[in-house]
DOSE-538092 format. One record per atom (N, C-alpha, C): residue number from 1; z, y, x. Coordinates in Angstrom, 1 decimal. Example, Ala and Ser with C-alpha at 12.3 -4.5 7.8 and 13.67 -1.06 7.14 Angstrom:
2
<1, <7.8, -5.7, 13.2>>,
<1, <7.8, -4.5, 12.3>>,
<1, <7.8, -3.3, 13.2>>,
<2, <7.1, -2.2, 12.8>>,
<2, <7.1, -1.1, 13.7>>,
<2, <7.9, 0.0, 12.9>>,
***
This chain:
90
<1, <9.4, -177.8, -195.6>>,
<1, <9.5, -176.1, -195.4>>,
<1, <10.0, -175.8, -194.0>>,
<2, <9.5, -175.1, -193.4>>,
<2, <9.7, -174.6, -191.9>>,
<2, <10.7, -173.2, -192.2>>,
<3, <12.1, -173.5, -191.4>>,
<3, <13.1, -172.8, -191.5>>,
<3, <13.2, -172.2, -189.9>>,
<4, <14.0, -171.1, -190.0>>,
<4, <14.9, -170.5, -188.6>>,
<4, <16.0, -171.0, -188.5>>,
<5, <15.9, -171.7, -187.2>>,
<5, <17.5, -172.7, -187.1>>,
<5, <18.5, -171.5, -185.8>>,
<6, <19.5, -171.4, -186.1>>,
<6, <20.3, -170.6, -185.2>>,
<6, <20.5, -171.2, -183.9>>,
<7, <21.0, -171.1, -182.6>>,
<7, <21.0, -171.9, -181.6>>,
<7, <21.5, -170.9, -180.7>>,
<8, <22.1, -171.4, -179.6>>,
<8, <23.0, -170.4, -178.3>>,
<8, <22.0, -170.7, -177.4>>,
<9, <21.7, -169.5, -176.7>>,
<9, <21.1, -169.6, -175.3>>,
<9, <22.1, -170.0, -174.3>>,
<10, <21.7, -171.0, -173.5>>,
<10, <22.5, -171.7, -172.6>>,
<10, <22.1, -170.8, -170.7>>,
<11, <20.8, -171.1, -171.1>>,
<11, <20.1, -170.5, -169.4>>,
<11, <18.8, -169.3, -170.2>>,
<12, <18.3, -168.8, -169.4>>,
<12, <17.2, -168.0, -169.8>>,
<12, <16.3, -167.7, -168.2>>,
<13, <15.2, -167.9, -168.6>>,
<13, <14.1, -167.4, -166.8>>,
<13, <13.2, -166.7, -167.6>>,
<14, <12.6, -165.6, -166.5>>,
<14, <11.7, -164.5, -166.6>>,
<14, <10.9, -164.9, -165.5>>,
<15, <9.5, -165.4, -165.9>>,
<15, <8.5, -165.6, -165.1>>,
<15, <7.5, -163.9, -164.9>>,
<16, <7.8, -163.2, -165.3>>,
<16, <7.7, -162.0, -165.1>>,
<16, <5.8, -162.3, -166.6>>,
<17, <5.6, -163.2, -166.7>>,
<17, <4.8, -163.2, -167.8>>,
<17, <5.4, -163.7, -169.1>>,
<18, <6.2, -164.7, -169.3>>,
<18, <7.0, -165.0, -170.2>>,
<18, <8.5, -165.4, -169.8>>,
<19, <9.0, -165.2, -171.3>>,
<19, <10.6, -165.1, -170.7>>,
<19, <11.0, -166.5, -171.9>>,
<20, <11.5, -167.2, -171.0>>,
<20, <12.2, -168.7, -172.0>>,
<20, <13.5, -169.1, -172.3>>,
<21, <14.1, -169.6, -172.9>>,
<21, <15.4, -169.9, -172.4>>,
<21, <15.7, -171.4, -173.0>>,
<22, <16.8, -171.9, -172.5>>,
<22, <16.8, -173.5, -172.8>>,
<22, <18.3, -172.9, -174.1>>,
<23, <18.0, -173.6, -175.4>>,
<23, <18.7, -172.9, -176.5>>,
<23, <19.3, -174.2, -177.2>>,
<24, <20.5, -174.4, -177.0>>,
<24, <21.1, -175.3, -177.9>>,
<24, <21.6, -175.4, -179.3>>,
<25, <21.0, -176.2, -180.2>>,
<25, <20.8, -176.8, -181.5>>,
<25, <22.0, -177.8, -182.2>>,
<26, <23.4, -177.4, -182.3>>,
<26, <24.1, -178.7, -182.5>>,
<26, <24.3, -179.4, -181.2>>,
<27, <23.7, -180.5, -181.1>>,
<27, <23.7, -181.3, -179.9>>,
<27, <22.4, -181.5, -179.1>>,
<28, <21.4, -181.1, -179.9>>,
<28, <19.8, -180.6, -178.9>>,
<28, <19.5, -179.5, -178.2>>,
<29, <18.9, -179.8, -176.9>>,
<29, <18.6, -178.5, -176.3>>,
<29, <17.3, -178.6, -176.4>>,
<30, <16.6, -176.9, -176.8>>,
<30, <15.1, -177.4, -176.5>>,
<30, <15.0, -176.3, -175.8>>,
<31, <13.6, -175.8, -175.5>>,
<31, <13.0, -174.7, -174.5>>,
<31, <12.5, -174.0, -175.6>>,
<32, <12.8, -172.1, -175.4>>,
<32, <12.6, -171.5, -176.8>>,
<32, <11.9, -169.9, -175.9>>,
<33, <10.9, -169.4, -176.3>>,
<33, <10.2, -168.4, -176.1>>,
<33, <11.5, -167.0, -176.9>>,
<34, <11.3, -166.4, -175.5>>,
<34, <12.4, -165.2, -176.1>>,
<34, <11.5, -163.8, -175.9>>,
<35, <10.3, -164.1, -176.2>>,
<35, <9.7, -162.6, -176.5>>,
<35, <9.8, -161.5, -177.7>>,
<36, <10.5, -162.1, -178.7>>,
<36, <10.3, -161.0, -179.3>>,
<36, <12.0, -160.6, -179.6>>,
<37, <12.6, -161.0, -178.7>>,
<37, <13.9, -160.7, -178.6>>,
<37, <14.7, -160.4, -177.0>>,
<38, <14.1, -159.0, -176.3>>,
<38, <14.2, -158.8, -175.2>>,
<38, <15.6, -158.8, -174.7>>,
<39, <16.3, -158.1, -175.7>>,
<39, <17.7, -157.9, -175.9>>,
<39, <19.0, -159.5, -175.6>>,
<40, <18.0, -160.3, -175.9>>,
<40, <19.0, -161.6, -175.8>>,
<40, <19.3, -162.0, -174.7>>,
<41, <20.5, -162.3, -174.2>>,
<41, <20.8, -163.2, -172.9>>,
<41, <21.6, -164.5, -173.1>>,
<42, <22.1, -165.0, -172.0>>,
<42, <23.0, -166.1, -171.8>>,
<42, <23.7, -165.9, -172.9>>,
<43, <24.7, -166.9, -173.5>>,
<43, <25.7, -166.8, -174.6>>,
<43, <25.2, -166.2, -175.8>>,
<44, <24.4, -165.7, -176.1>>,
<44, <24.0, -165.0, -177.5>>,
<44, <23.4, -166.2, -178.1>>,
<45, <23.6, -165.9, -179.7>>,
<45, <22.8, -166.6, -180.6>>,
<45, <21.6, -166.0, -181.2>>,
<46, <20.8, -166.9, -181.2>>,
<46, <19.5, -166.4, -181.9>>,
<46, <19.0, -167.5, -183.0>>,
<47, <18.2, -167.0, -183.9>>,
<47, <17.1, -167.6, -185.0>>,
<47, <16.1, -167.8, -184.4>>,
<48, <15.7, -169.3, -184.1>>,
<48, <14.5, -169.8, -183.9>>,
<48, <13.5, -170.4, -184.7>>,
<49, <12.2, -169.9, -185.0>>,
<49, <11.2, -170.4, -185.3>>,
<49, <10.0, -170.8, -184.7>>,
<50, <9.6, -172.3, -185.0>>,
<50, <8.4, -172.6, -184.0>>,
<50, <8.3, -172.1, -182.8>>,
<51, <9.6, -172.7, -182.1>>,
<51, <9.7, -172.3, -180.8>>,
<51, <9.8, -171.0, -180.0>>,
<52, <10.2, -170.0, -181.1>>,
<52, <10.1, -168.7, -181.0>>,
<52, <11.3, -168.1, -181.2>>,
<53, <12.2, -167.6, -180.6>>,
<53, <13.7, -166.9, -181.0>>,
<53, <12.8, -165.3, -181.6>>,
<54, <13.3, -165.5, -183.1>>,
<54, <13.0, -164.2, -183.9>>,
<54, <13.9, -163.2, -183.9>>,
<55, <15.1, -163.4, -184.0>>,
<55, <16.0, -162.5, -183.8>>,
<55, <17.6, -162.9, -183.4>>,
<56, <18.2, -161.9, -182.9>>,
<56, <19.2, -162.4, -182.2>>,
<56, <20.5, -162.2, -183.6>>,
<57, <21.6, -162.9, -183.7>>,
<57, <22.7, -163.0, -184.7>>,
<57, <23.8, -163.2, -184.2>>,
<58, <24.9, -162.8, -184.8>>,
<58, <26.3, -163.2, -184.1>>,
<58, <27.0, -164.5, -184.6>>,
<59, <27.9, -164.8, -183.6>>,
<59, <28.4, -166.5, -184.1>>,
<59, <28.3, -166.8, -185.1>>,
<60, <29.5, -166.0, -185.9>>,
<60, <29.7, -166.3, -187.4>>,
<60, <28.6, -166.4, -188.1>>,
<61, <27.7, -165.5, -187.9>>,
<61, <25.9, -166.0, -188.8>>,
<61, <25.5, -167.2, -188.5>>,
<62, <25.5, -167.7, -186.9>>,
<62, <25.2, -168.7, -187.1>>,
<62, <25.7, -170.1, -187.5>>,
<63, <27.3, -170.1, -187.6>>,
<63, <27.9, -171.0, -188.0>>,
<63, <27.8, -171.3, -189.5>>,
<64, <27.6, -170.0, -190.2>>,
<64, <27.2, -170.1, -191.4>>,
<64, <26.0, -170.7, -192.0>>,
<65, <25.2, -170.2, -191.1>>,
<65, <24.0, -170.9, -191.8>>,
<65, <23.5, -172.4, -191.5>>,
<66, <24.3, -172.5, -190.1>>,
<66, <24.5, -174.7, -189.8>>,
<66, <25.1, -174.9, -191.1>>,
<67, <26.4, -174.4, -191.5>>,
<67, <26.7, -175.0, -192.2>>,
<67, <26.0, -174.9, -193.8>>,
<68, <25.5, -174.3, -194.3>>,
<68, <24.5, -174.1, -195.5>>,
<68, <23.2, -175.3, -195.3>>,
<69, <22.7, -175.2, -194.0>>,
<69, <21.8, -176.0, -193.7>>,
<69, <22.0, -177.4, -193.7>>,
<70, <23.5, -177.8, -193.3>>,
<70, <23.8, -179.2, -193.5>>,
<70, <24.0, -179.4, -195.2>>,
<71, <24.6, -178.6, -195.8>>,
<71, <25.1, -178.7, -197.2>>,
<71, <23.7, -179.1, -198.0>>,
<72, <22.6, -178.5, -197.7>>,
<72, <21.2, -178.7, -198.3>>,
<72, <20.3, -179.8, -197.7>>,
<73, <21.3, -180.5, -197.0>>,
<73, <20.3, -181.8, -196.0>>,
<73, <19.2, -181.3, -195.1>>,
<74, <19.3, -179.9, -194.6>>,
<74, <18.3, -179.6, -194.1>>,
<74, <18.1, -179.6, -192.4>>,
<75, <19.1, -179.7, -192.0>>,
<75, <19.3, -179.6, -190.4>>,
<75, <18.7, -181.2, -190.0>>,
<76, <18.9, -181.9, -190.6>>,
<76, <18.0, -183.6, -190.1>>,
<76, <16.5, -183.1, -190.0>>,
<77, <16.1, -182.4, -191.1>>,
<77, <14.2, -182.4, -191.3>>,
<77, <13.9, -181.2, -190.0>>,
<78, <14.9, -180.3, -189.8>>,
<78, <14.5, -179.4, -188.8>>,
<78, <15.0, -179.6, -187.3>>,
<79, <16.1, -180.5, -187.3>>,
<79, <16.3, -180.8, -185.8>>,
<79, <16.7, -182.4, -185.7>>,
<80, <15.8, -183.0, -185.1>>,
<80, <15.7, -184.2, -185.3>>,
<80, <17.0, -185.0, -184.4>>,
<81, <17.5, -186.0, -184.4>>,
<81, <18.4, -186.6, -183.7>>,
<81, <18.0, -186.8, -182.1>>,
<82, <18.9, -186.4, -181.4>>,
<82, <18.9, -186.1, -180.0>>,
<82, <18.1, -187.4, -179.3>>,
<83, <18.3, -188.6, -179.8>>,
<83, <17.5, -189.8, -179.3>>,
<83, <15.9, -190.5, -179.5>>,
<84, <15.5, -189.2, -180.5>>,
<84, <14.0, -189.3, -181.0>>,
<84, <13.4, -187.8, -180.3>>,
<85, <14.0, -187.0, -179.5>>,
<85, <13.8, -186.2, -178.8>>,
<85, <13.0, -186.5, -177.5>>,
<86, <12.0, -185.7, -177.0>>,
<86, <11.9, -185.9, -175.6>>,
<86, <12.8, -185.5, -174.4>>,
<87, <12.9, -185.7, -173.0>>,
<87, <13.9, -185.1, -172.2>>,
<87, <13.5, -183.9, -172.0>>,
<88, <14.4, -182.8, -171.9>>,
<88, <14.3, -181.2, -171.6>>,
<88, <14.4, -181.5, -170.2>>,
<89, <13.4, -181.1, -169.3>>,
<89, <13.4, -180.8, -168.0>>,
<89, <14.3, -179.4, -167.4>>,
<90, <14.7, -179.3, -166.6>>,
<90, <15.7, -178.1, -166.0>>,
<90, <14.8, -177.3, -165.0>>,
***
């Protein structure tokens, strides 16, 4: 099952053609495209699906979603443990 996972934008970069961000998911940081959420900025929470932020959400909704995913046991499936991920270059 594919889910949209909430994450917090740590940094963003606009190369002119593509806007990307480093997004924190629990203890994991991944590179994400921000094409669908031009209003998102550093400190905002976004829902991410297959590497794309698809909507902006507030912090309370992000925390509620994390709790529900954890209760379902789905977080481990969607966000692998940090030691199993390749390093994110800055």
